TIRO-2110 file (N, C-alpha, C; in Angstrom, 1 decimal):
// TIRO-2110
95.8, 94.9, 127.5, N, 1, A
96.0, 93.8, 126.7, CA, 1, A
97.0, 93.1, 127.5, C, 1, A
97.4, 91.6, 127.2, N, 2, A
98.4, 91.0, 127.7, CA, 2, A
99.5, 90.7, 126.8, C, 2, A
100.4, 90.7, 126.8, N, 3, A
101.6, 90.3, 125.9, CA, 3, A
101.7, 89.0, 125.5, C, 3, A
101.3, 88.5, 124.3, N, 4, A
101.4, 87.3, 123.9, CA, 4, A
102.8, 86.7, 123.9, C, 4, A
102.9, 85.4, 124.0, N, 5, A
104.3, 84.8, 124.0, CA, 5, A
104.4, 84.5, 123.2, C, 5, A
105.7, 84.4, 122.3, N, 6, A
105.8, 83.6, 121.2, CA, 6, A
106.0, 82.3, 121.2, C, 6, A
105.5, 81.4, 120.1, N, 7, A
105.5, 80.3, 119.8, CA, 7, A
106.3, 79.8, 118.6, C, 7, A
106.9, 78.6, 118.7, N, 8, A
107.5, 77.9, 117.1, CA, 8, A
107.2, 76.6, 117.1, C, 8, A
106.9, 76.5, 116.3, N, 9, A
106.5, 74.7, 115.4, CA, 9, A
107.3, 74.1, 114.6, C, 9, A
107.8, 73.3, 114.9, N, 10, A
109.1, 72.4, 114.1, CA, 10, A
108.2, 71.0, 113.8, C, 10, A
108.3, 70.8, 112.6, N, 11, A
107.8, 69.5, 112.3, CA, 11, A
108.5, 69.0, 111.1, C, 11, A
108.4, 67.3, 111.7, N, 12, A
109.7, 66.5, 110.9, CA, 12, A
109.0, 65.1, 110.5, C, 12, A
109.4, 64.4, 109.6, N, 13, A
108.9, 63.2, 109.3, CA, 13, A
110.1, 62.4, 108.8, C, 13, A
111.0, 63.0, 109.2, N, 14, A
112.4, 61.7, 109.1, CA, 14, A
112.7, 61.7, 110.3, C, 14, A
112.5, 61.9, 111.9, N, 15, A
113.0, 61.7, 112.2, CA, 15, A
114.1, 62.6, 113.1, C, 15, A
114.2, 63.9, 112.5, N, 16, A
115.5, 64.6, 112.9, CA, 16, A
115.3, 65.3, 114.3, C, 16, A
116.1, 65.9, 114.9, N, 17, A
116.2, 66.1, 116.5, CA, 17, A
115.8, 67.7, 116.2, C, 17, A
115.6, 67.8, 117.7, N, 18, A
115.2, 69.2, 117.8, CA, 18, A
116.2, 70.3, 117.3, C, 18, A
117.5, 70.2, 117.9, N, 19, A
118.7, 71.0, 117.6, CA, 19, A
118.4, 71.1, 115.8, C, 19, A
118.9, 70.3, 115.3, N, 20, A
119.0, 70.4, 113.9, CA, 20, A
117.8, 71.0, 113.1, C, 20, A
116.4, 70.7, 113.8, N, 21, A
115.3, 71.8, 113.2, CA, 21, A
115.5, 73.4, 113.4, C, 21, A
116.1, 73.7, 114.5, N, 22, A
116.1, 74.4, 115.1, CA, 22, A
117.7, 75.3, 114.4, C, 22, A
118.6, 74.7, 113.8, N, 23, A
119.8, 75.5, 113.2, CA, 23, A
119.5, 75.4, 112.1, C, 23, A
118.6, 74.8, 111.3, N, 24, A
117.8, 75.1, 110.2, CA, 24, A
117.2, 76.2, 109.7, C, 24, A
116.4, 76.3, 110.8, N, 25, A
115.2, 77.3, 110.8, CA, 25, A
116.4, 78.6, 111.2, C, 25, A
117.0, 78.8, 111.9, N, 26, A
117.8, 80.2, 112.1, CA, 26, A
119.0, 80.5, 111.1, C, 26, A
119.6, 79.3, 110.7, N, 27, A
120.4, 79.6, 109.5, CA, 27, A
121.8, 79.1, 110.0, C, 27, A
121.7, 78.6, 110.7, N, 28, A
123.4, 78.3, 111.5, CA, 28, A
123.8, 77.2, 110.9, C, 28, A
122.8, 76.3, 110.3, N, 29, A
123.2, 74.8, 109.4, CA, 29, A
122.6, 75.0, 108.1, C, 29, A
123.2, 74.4, 107.4, N, 30, A
122.9, 73.9, 106.2, CA, 30, A
122.3, 72.4, 105.8, C, 30, A
121.7, 71.8, 105.7, N, 31, A
121.2, 70.2, 105.1, CA, 31, A
122.5, 69.5, 104.9, C, 31, A
123.2, 69.9, 103.9, N, 32, A
124.1, 69.5, 103.6, CA, 32, A
125.6, 69.3, 104.7, C, 32, A
125.8, 69.8, 105.6, N, 33, A
127.1, 69.9, 106.6, CA, 33, A
126.8, 68.7, 107.0, C, 33, A
128.0, 68.6, 107.9, N, 34, A
128.6, 68.0, 108.8, CA, 34, A
127.9, 68.1, 110.0, C, 34, A
126.7, 66.9, 111.2, N, 35, A
125.6, 67.3, 111.7, CA, 35, A
126.4, 67.4, 113.2, C, 35, A
127.3, 67.7, 113.0, N, 36, A
128.6, 67.6, 114.8, CA, 36, A
128.5, 69.2, 114.8, C, 36, A
128.5, 69.8, 113.8, N, 37, A
128.7, 71.7, 113.6, CA, 37, A
127.2, 72.1, 114.4, C, 37, A
126.4, 71.6, 114.6, N, 38, A
124.8, 72.3, 114.9, CA, 38, A
125.0, 72.4, 116.0, C, 38, A
125.0, 73.8, 116.4, N, 39, A
125.1, 74.3, 117.7, CA, 39, A
124.0, 73.9, 118.8, C, 39, A
124.4, 73.9, 120.1, N, 40, A
123.6, 73.4, 121.1, CA, 40, A
122.8, 74.5, 121.6, C, 40, A
121.4, 74.6, 121.4, N, 41, A
120.8, 75.4, 122.0, CA, 41, A
120.1, 75.3, 122.8, C, 41, A
120.0, 74.3, 124.0, N, 42, A
119.5, 74.0, 125.1, CA, 42, A
120.5, 74.7, 126.1, C, 42, A
120.1, 75.9, 126.9, N, 43, A
120.9, 76.8, 127.8, CA, 43, A
120.5, 76.3, 129.0, C, 43, A
119.6, 75.0, 129.5, N, 44, A
119.8, 74.8, 130.7, CA, 44, A
118.3, 74.4, 130.7, C, 44, A
117.6, 74.5, 132.3, N, 45, A
116.4, 73.8, 132.4, CA, 45, A
115.4, 74.5, 133.3, C, 45, A
114.3, 74.8, 133.5, N, 46, A
113.5, 75.6, 134.1, CA, 46, A
112.0, 74.6, 134.4, C, 46, A
111.9, 74.1, 135.9, N, 47, A
110.7, 73.5, 136.0, CA, 47, A
110.7, 72.2, 135.0, C, 47, A
111.8, 71.3, 135.3, N, 48, A
112.0, 70.2, 135.1, CA, 48, A
111.9, 70.0, 133.2, C, 48, A
112.0, 71.1, 132.5, N, 49, A
112.1, 71.2, 131.3, CA, 49, A
113.1, 71.5, 130.5, C, 49, A
113.5, 71.5, 129.2, N, 50, A
114.6, 71.8, 128.7, CA, 50, A
114.5, 73.5, 128.3, C, 50, A
115.5, 74.2, 128.1, N, 51, A
115.0, 75.6, 128.1, CA, 51, A
116.0, 75.7, 126.8, C, 51, A
115.7, 76.6, 125.3, N, 52, A
116.3, 76.2, 124.4, CA, 52, A
116.1, 78.3, 123.7, C, 52, A
117.4, 78.8, 123.7, N, 53, A
117.8, 80.0, 123.2, CA, 53, A
117.6, 79.8, 121.8, C, 53, A
116.7, 80.7, 121.3, N, 54, A
116.8, 80.7, 119.5, CA, 54, A
116.5, 82.4, 119.2, C, 54, A
117.4, 82.8, 118.6, N, 55, A
117.7, 84.4, 118.3, CA, 55, A
117.0, 84.9, 119.7, C, 55, A
117.5, 84.9, 120.4, N, 56, A
117.7, 85.8, 121.8, CA, 56, A
116.7, 85.7, 122.6, C, 56, A
115.5, 84.4, 122.1, N, 57, A
114.2, 84.6, 123.1, CA, 57, A
114.5, 83.1, 123.7, C, 57, A
114.3, 83.0, 124.9, N, 58, A
114.5, 81.6, 125.6, CA, 58, A
112.7, 80.6, 125.7, C, 58, A
112.8, 79.5, 125.4, N, 59, A
111.6, 78.8, 124.7, CA, 59, A
111.7, 77.8, 125.6, C, 59, A
110.3, 77.0, 125.5, N, 60, A
110.2, 75.5, 126.4, CA, 60, A
109.5, 74.6, 125.5, C, 60, A
109.4, 73.5, 125.8, N, 61, A
108.8, 72.9, 124.5, CA, 61, A
107.3, 72.6, 125.6, C, 61, A
106.5, 72.6, 124.8, N, 62, A
104.7, 72.2, 125.8, CA, 62, A
104.4, 71.1, 125.7, C, 62, A
103.6, 71.1, 126.8, N, 63, A
103.0, 69.4, 126.5, CA, 63, A
102.0, 68.8, 125.3, C, 63, A
102.3, 69.9, 124.4, N, 64, A
101.5, 69.7, 122.9, CA, 64, A
102.4, 68.4, 122.1, C, 64, A
103.8, 68.6, 122.5, N, 65, A
105.1, 67.7, 121.4, CA, 65, A
104.3, 66.4, 121.2, C, 65, A
104.6, 65.9, 120.4, N, 66, A
103.8, 64.3, 120.3, CA, 66, A
104.9, 63.7, 119.2, C, 66, A
104.8, 62.4, 119.0, N, 67, A
105.7, 61.3, 117.6, CA, 67, A
104.9, 60.6, 117.3, C, 67, A
105.0, 60.0, 116.3, N, 68, A
104.5, 58.5, 115.9, CA, 68, A
105.4, 57.8, 114.6, C, 68, A
105.9, 56.8, 115.2, N, 69, A
107.1, 56.2, 114.4, CA, 69, A
107.9, 57.5, 113.9, C, 69, A
108.6, 57.8, 112.7, N, 70, A
109.6, 59.1, 112.7, CA, 70, A
108.7, 60.2, 112.7, C, 70, A
107.6, 60.4, 112.5, N, 71, A
106.9, 61.9, 112.3, CA, 71, A
107.4, 62.5, 113.8, C, 71, A
107.6, 63.5, 113.8, N, 72, A
107.6, 64.0, 115.3, CA, 72, A
107.2, 66.1, 115.0, C, 72, A
106.5, 66.6, 116.1, N, 73, A
106.3, 67.5, 116.4, CA, 73, A
106.5, 68.3, 117.4, C, 73, A
107.3, 69.5, 117.6, N, 74, A
107.6, 70.1, 118.6, CA, 74, A
107.2, 71.6, 118.5, C, 74, A
106.5, 71.7, 119.7, N, 75, A
106.0, 73.2, 119.9, CA, 75, A
106.3, 73.7, 121.2, C, 75, A
107.0, 74.9, 121.0, N, 76, A
108.0, 75.4, 121.7, CA, 76, A
107.2, 76.9, 122.3, C, 76, A
107.0, 77.4, 123.6, N, 77, A
106.8, 78.4, 123.9, CA, 77, A
107.7, 79.3, 124.3, C, 77, A
107.5, 80.4, 124.5, N, 78, A
108.5, 81.6, 124.9, CA, 78, A
108.3, 81.6, 126.9, C, 78, A
109.3, 81.9, 126.9, N, 79, A
109.1, 81.2, 128.8, CA, 79, A
108.3, 82.3, 129.4, C, 79, A
107.7, 82.4, 130.4, N, 80, A
106.7, 83.7, 130.9, CA, 80, A
107.6, 84.7, 131.6, C, 80, A
107.2, 86.1, 131.9, N, 81, A
108.6, 86.7, 132.5, CA, 81, A
108.9, 86.2, 133.9, C, 81, A
108.1, 85.8, 134.4, N, 82, A
108.8, 84.8, 135.6, CA, 82, A
109.8, 83.8, 135.5, C, 82, A
109.5, 83.1, 134.4, N, 83, A
110.4, 82.0, 134.2, CA, 83, A
111.6, 82.6, 133.7, C, 83, A
111.6, 83.6, 133.2, N, 84, A
113.2, 84.5, 132.9, CA, 84, A
113.8, 84.5, 133.9, C, 84, A
112.5, 85.3, 134.8, N, 85, A
113.6, 86.3, 135.8, CA, 85, A
114.5, 84.6, 136.6, C, 85, A
113.2, 83.8, 136.9, N, 86, A
114.0, 82.7, 137.7, CA, 86, A
115.0, 82.3, 137.1, C, 86, A
114.9, 81.8, 135.8, N, 87, A
116.1, 80.9, 134.9, CA, 87, A
117.2, 81.9, 135.1, C, 87, A
117.0, 83.4, 134.6, N, 88, A
118.3, 84.3, 134.7, CA, 88, A
119.2, 84.0, 136.0, C, 88, A
118.3, 84.2, 137.5, N, 89, A
119.0, 83.9, 138.3, CA, 89, A
119.7, 82.7, 138.5, C, 89, A
119.2, 81.8, 138.2, N, 90, A
119.6, 80.3, 138.1, CA, 90, A
121.2, 80.3, 137.9, C, 90, A
121.0, 81.1, 136.5, N, 91, A
122.0, 80.8, 135.6, CA, 91, A
123.4, 81.6, 136.1, C, 91, A
123.0, 83.0, 136.9, N, 92, A
123.7, 83.8, 137.3, CA, 92, A
124.5, 83.2, 138.9, C, 92, A
123.9, 82.6, 139.6, N, 93, A
124.0, 81.6, 140.7, CA, 93, A
124.6, 80.3, 140.5, C, 93, A
124.6, 79.5, 139.3, N, 94, A
125.7, 79.2, 138.4, CA, 94, A
126.9, 79.3, 138.4, C, 94, A
127.1, 80.5, 137.5, N, 95, A
128.2, 81.4, 137.6, CA, 95, A
128.7, 81.7, 138.5, C, 95, A
128.3, 81.8, 140.2, N, 96, A
129.0, 82.5, 140.7, CA, 96, A
129.7, 80.9, 141.6, C, 96, A
128.7, 79.6, 141.4, N, 97, A
129.3, 78.7, 141.8, CA, 97, A
130.7, 78.3, 141.1, C, 97, A
130.8, 78.6, 139.7, N, 98, A
131.9, 77.9, 139.0, CA, 98, A
133.0, 78.7, 139.1, C, 98, A
133.1, 79.9, 139.6, N, 99, A
134.1, 81.1, 139.6, CA, 99, A
134.6, 80.9, 141.5, C, 99, A
END
């Protein structure tokens, strides 16, 4: 039996951005706080798409994300094992270049 990758769904009807929705879900941010305090969950890019780290798991938006007016639906899926490997190597190479 294959290991099933984790999936997350965030829906908003007021045009809120993905970082705001993740921060509220994780508990790092409360709705009445200053929006500038929202952490950045984007940790890089893999295969042309943003990668987000949420509770220690790496996710990417799927093709199913859509919006209409202020209604936005975000669907995130955990990276594949190969994606984890490639993305981790990319981060290590970047750190080697920076130092």
